[in-house]
C-alpha positions as semicolon CSV with decimal commas, in nm:
position;residue;x (nm);y (nm);z (nm)
1;M;-0,012;0,004;-0,004
2;R;0,112;0,345;-0,101
3;R;-0,016;0,683;-0,010
4;C;-0,116;0,876;-0,316
5;P;0,104;1,202;-0,331
6;L;-0,131;1,401;-0,508
7;C;-0,457;1,356;-0,276
8;T;-0,298;1,146;0,004
9;S;-0,558;0,838;-0,053
10;E;-0,447;0,489;0,086
11;E;-0,664;0,391;-0,149
12;T;-0,407;0,269;-0,426
13;A;-0,306;-0,040;-0,569
14;P;-0,025;-0,196;-0,803
15;F;-0,106;-0,109;-1,128
16;Y;0,189;-0,189;-1,334
17;Q;0,527;-0,355;-1,320
18;D;0,843;-0,356;-1,546
19;R;1,195;-0,420;-1,486
20;K;1,305;-0,071;-1,344
21;R;0,991;0,016;-1,129
22;C;0,672;-0,005;-1,013
23;I;0,356;0,220;-1,081
24;Y;0,051;0,268;-0,853
25;R;-0,284;0,387;-0,907
26;C;-0,486;0,581;-0,708
27;K;-0,847;0,502;-0,694
28;R;-0,966;0,865;-0,565
29;C;-0,769;1,112;-0,816
30;M;-0,636;0,824;-1,086
31;L;-0,330;0,985;-1,043
32;L;-0,059;0,694;-1,152
33;F;0,265;0,721;-1,002
34;A;0,615;0,573;-0,950
35;D;0,699;0,377;-0,634
36;A;0,936;0,665;-0,472
37;N;1,225;0,367;-0,452
38;S;1,249;0,395;-0,812
39;H;1,297;0,805;-0,826
40;L;1,656;0,848;-0,989
41;P;1,952;1,019;-0,767
42;P;1,925;1,378;-0,796
43;S;2,235;1,432;-0,972
44;A;2,121;1,174;-1,265
45;E;1,763;1,382;-1,245
46;V;1,955;1,731;-1,284
47;K;2,182;1,621;-1,562
48;R;1,863;1,513;-1,761
49;Y;1,679;1,845;-1,680
50;R;1,983;2,032;-1,792
51;S;1,931;1,897;-2,177
52;A;1,581;1,959;-2,147
53;N;1,617;2,334;-2,075
54;S;1,831;2,334;-2,392
55;K;1,507;2,299;-2,607
56;D;1,271;2,582;-2,553
57;K;1,113;2,713;-2,857
58;P;0,815;2,467;-2,794
59;L;0,779;2,665;-2,440
60;Q;0,836;3,014;-2,633
61;Q;0,519;2,939;-2,858
62;F;0,336;2,785;-2,555
63;L;0,392;3,115;-2,373
64;S;0,327;3,329;-2,641
65;S;-0,018;3,179;-2,658
66;L;-0,095;3,207;-2,285
67;I;-0,001;3,557;-2,241
68;T;-0,239;3,619;-2,587
69;Q;-0,528;3,479;-2,415
70;C;-0,456;3,663;-2,079
71;E;-0,431;3,987;-2,267
72;Q;-0,752;3,942;-2,407
73;Q;-0,905;3,977;-2,061
74;V;-0,671;4,171;-1,846
75;Q;-0,582;4,529;-1,916
76;G;-0,247;4,671;-1,855
77;P;0,103;4,465;-1,818
78;L;0,064;4,125;-1,669
79;L;0,288;3,930;-1,415
80;G;0,343;3,574;-1,491
81;L;0,555;3,295;-1,347
82;N;0,732;3,028;-1,575
83;F;0,757;2,737;-1,334
84;G;0,976;2,471;-1,365
85;R;1,138;2,504;-1,712
86;L;1,373;2,841;-1,827
87;L;1,344;3,023;-2,088
88;N;1,638;3,185;-2,246
89;P;1,723;3,571;-2,191
90;Q;1,625;3,661;-2,561
91;A;1,227;3,547;-2,527
92;I;1,212;3,675;-2,176
93;D;1,305;4,042;-2,366
94;A;1,048;3,967;-2,616
95;I;0,787;3,909;-2,343
96;K;0,891;4,251;-2,196
97;A;0,882;4,384;-2,538
98;R;0,514;4,317;-2,520
99;G;0,496;4,539;-2,181
100;H;0,465;4,245;-1,954
101;Q;0,710;4,085;-1,676
102;L;0,796;3,704;-1,661
103;N;0,948;3,575;-1,339
104;Q;1,118;3,236;-1,379
105;Y;1,134;2,956;-1,126
106;D;1,309;2,625;-1,129
107;P;1,396;2,427;-0,807
108;H;1,754;2,309;-0,943
109;F;1,853;2,608;-1,162
110;A;1,655;2,901;-1,081
111;P;1,541;2,866;-0,690
112;D;1,468;3,164;-0,586
113;H;1,222;3,132;-0,324
114;T;1,092;3,534;-0,313
115;L;0,943;3,467;-0,624
116;L;0,686;3,204;-0,443
117;R;0,538;3,497;-0,231
118;L;0,415;3,711;-0,513
119;E;0,064;3,670;-0,714
120;Y;0,035;3,620;-1,066
121;D;-0,185;3,670;-1,335
122;F;-0,054;3,377;-1,523
123;I;0,124;3,077;-1,455
124;C;0,285;2,831;-1,718
125;C;0,392;2,480;-1,646
126;Y;0,496;2,330;-1,974
127;R;0,600;1,938;-1,924
128;V;0,684;1,988;-1,577
129;F;0,376;1,808;-1,394
130;E;0,506;1,452;-1,452
131;H;0,823;1,535;-1,290
132;F;0,688;1,624;-0,979
133;R;0,725;1,371;-0,688
134;F;0,504;1,560;-0,451
135;P;0,201;1,669;-0,654
136;G;-0,018;1,748;-0,407
137;K;0,248;1,994;-0,262
138;E;0,345;2,149;-0,568
139;W;-0,047;2,194;-0,688
140;Q;-0,123;2,351;-0,336
141;L;0,165;2,603;-0,381
142;L;0,045;2,710;-0,753
143;C;-0,301;2,755;-0,707
144;S;-0,205;2,961;-0,403
145;L;0,046;3,178;-0,645
146;L;-0,243;3,284;-0,888
147;K;-0,440;3,558;-0,872
148;P;-0,812;3,548;-0,838
149;G;-0,913;3,527;-1,193
150;G;-0,584;3,419;-1,306
151;W;-0,477;3,125;-1,546
152;M;-0,244;2,836;-1,511
153;A;-0,190;2,638;-1,800
154;I;-0,044;2,300;-1,784
155;S;0,116;2,076;-2,052
156;T;0,192;1,741;-1,990
157;Q;0,076;1,410;-2,199
158;L;-0,247;1,285;-2,046
159;L;-0,330;0,890;-2,033
160;T;-0,629;0,828;-2,260
161;E;-0,664;0,455;-2,192
162;L;-0,534;0,281;-1,874
163;Q;-0,487;-0,040;-2,069
164;G;-0,253;0,131;-2,310
165;F;0,005;0,218;-2,039
166;P;0,258;-0,097;-2,116
167;K;0,303;0,080;-2,462
168;W;0,299;0,440;-2,383
169;H;0,644;0,584;-2,421
170;H;0,603;0,877;-2,186
171;K;0,614;0,641;-1,919
172;N;0,999;0,494;-2,039
173;N;1,171;0,827;-1,918
174;L;1,219;0,778;-1,559
175;T;1,227;1,137;-1,472
176;H;0,855;1,117;-1,530
177;V;0,726;0,997;-1,174
178;S;0,329;1,119;-1,204
179;F;0,098;1,031;-1,479
180;Y;-0,231;1,224;-1,533
181;Q;-0,583;1,128;-1,666
182;Q;-0,854;1,385;-1,746
183;A;-1,032;1,267;-1,454
184;T;-0,672;1,356;-1,232
185;F;-0,742;1,738;-1,333
186;Q;-1,135;1,699;-1,287
187;Y;-1,096;1,583;-0,926
188;L;-0,812;1,874;-0,855
189;A;-1,040;2,153;-1,020
190;N;-1,326;2,051;-0,834
191;Q;-1,134;2,065;-0,500
192;A;-1,027;2,378;-0,549
193;E;-1,317;2,532;-0,739
194;F;-1,167;2,614;-1,025
195;R;-1,298;2,649;-1,390
196;L;-1,137;2,373;-1,604
197;L;-1,072;2,327;-1,993
198;F;-0,898;2,070;-2,167
199;A;-0,782;2,301;-2,470
200;S;-0,626;2,007;-2,677
201;K;-0,516;1,663;-2,605
202;D;-0,240;1,786;-2,380
203;L;-0,334;2,155;-2,284
204;I;-0,503;2,179;-1,965
205;L;-0,613;2,533;-1,873
206;V;-0,738;2,594;-1,486
207;Q;-0,876;2,949;-1,385
208;K;-0,890;3,038;-1,013
209;P;-1,242;3,211;-0,957
210;T;-1,278;3,567;-0,823
211;G;-1,315;3,546;-0,458
212;S;-1,136;3,196;-0,437
213;G;-1,100;3,067;-0,070
214;I;-0,748;2,949;-0,173
215;T;-0,530;3,095;0,069
216;R;-0,148;3,144;0,061
217;D;0,094;3,008;0,314
218;P;0,440;2,983;0,100
219;S;0,634;2,856;0,397
220;S;0,458;2,575;0,431
221;L;0,425;2,478;0,078
222;I;0,784;2,540;-0,055
């Protein structure tokens, strides 16, 4: 028995086993997660992340679309947070040229915790949710950082059919330790009373309602 790292439920069971690790499934929030004993050592994990951070053109496009959407709803300059994967300085300058500010936080390469004491008009999480070892903790933090009415854009591959998991290439990357279904995000949105949109196959948008009861206590979440 393993406690779910997202919703803390003990209603979990082994779902998939290969030579490298065991994957569990939560019956409450429908998260699939890797046994913590199979997580990569920090040094090996950081090496892989460094390679991923060098490929940021898709992230630039993702952020540009998100900013365009927010510009249609918010007058004046926007304050955004790029969480978990870094853009190059030229891309940041392009966002500044549009009149907006983008802060960047990465626990390995840009661990500035002062940025996690602000509130943001939008938050970008591009290909990072699958890396969360403690997704419940990260979700609470991200929700607390959104201004009322703010949007969080999440790009992660969704598992569409449980029976397809053994052949799903997404699971083969050992830095991927949390796997989501649509039902997982439906559970999270319902718990937080957020608006939820599945904008495309791998793009999830959530909006924090005005007057949300989500409270901020960054010291307990970082």
